[in-house]
N, C-alpha and C positions, 0 to 999 in steps of 0.2 A: 504494500500500500504506500503510495507516495503522498506527500503532504504539500499543500500550497503554502508558500512562504510569503510573509508580508515584509516588505522592505520599509522599516520604520524611518530609516535615514534618507530614503529616496535613492540610495545607491543600489543598483541591481546586483552588485557583487555580494551584497549581504545575503542573498538567496543561496549563493554558492557556499559562503562561509557557514550558513546554517547546516549544510550537509557535510562539509569536511572539517568543521570545527572540532578540535580535540587534538591532543598530543599525538595520538596513534593512527588517526584515520588516513592521513596522507601516506605515511609509511605502509599501511596495510594496502592501500591502492597501488603503491609502487611495487610491492611484492606480488600482488595478484595480477599485475599487468603481464607477467610472464606465463600465466596460466592458472589452472585450478590447483588449489592446495588444500591439504588436510590441516585441521586445527593445530596439530602438533608441529607441522612444518612451519606454519605461520609463527608459532611461538618461538621456534628456533631462529627464524629470520629476524625476530624482534627482541633481541636481548634486553632485559629490563622490564618487559611487560609482564604483568601477572596474568594468570589464567582468568581471573575474575574480570579484569579490565579488558582483556582480549575478547572475552565472551560478550561483555557489555557493548564494546565498540562494534563488533560484528552484528549484534542484534539491532543496534541503531542503524547501521548501514543497510541491513536487510530491510528494516522498516521503511527506510528512505528510498528503497528500490535500486540501490547501487551494487549490492552484493546478493548473490543467490546462494542458498544453503541447500545442499542435497544430502539426505540421510539415507544410508543403506541399511536395510533390515538384515543385520547379521550380528554375530557375536564374535569378538567384541564389536560394539557399534563403530561404524565408520561414517564420518561427516566430512564433506568437502565444501569448499567455498570457491566461488568464481565471480567475476564481474558480470553484471548484466549489461545490456546495451547502454543503458543510462550510465552505469559505472564506467564503461569504456569511453563514453563521451567526455569524462572528466580527465582522461589520460593526457590530453594536450595541456591542460592546466597544471597537472603534476609535472610534466616535462619542463614547462617554463619555470616552475618553482625550483626544480632540480638544477637547471642551468643557472638561474640567479643565485641559488645557494652555493653552487660550485665556484662561481666567480667571486662571491663574497668571502668564501673560505680561503681563497688564494690571496686576498688582500692582507 
């Protein structure tokens, strides 16, 4: 389910920030850009994130329609995450942020 975002400031970028706001959402997008990943693989890709926070961030991203969650009915349970079409549409934003951050880190 996606949500409509109201831009209180009049700046349309506020709608983007409402979806990617948070310490871990952009790094999650960055790592899912390479393809579908299991929860444990995402945890390994993001050192310092707790399972609780990763779960919370993924749930919010799923709620906002940028991440898809697929559960396999097996023991032990297997859950995979991937970007939706809407999530993939955010990748150019992430790429620009990465370029800007890389240039900033070199200064």
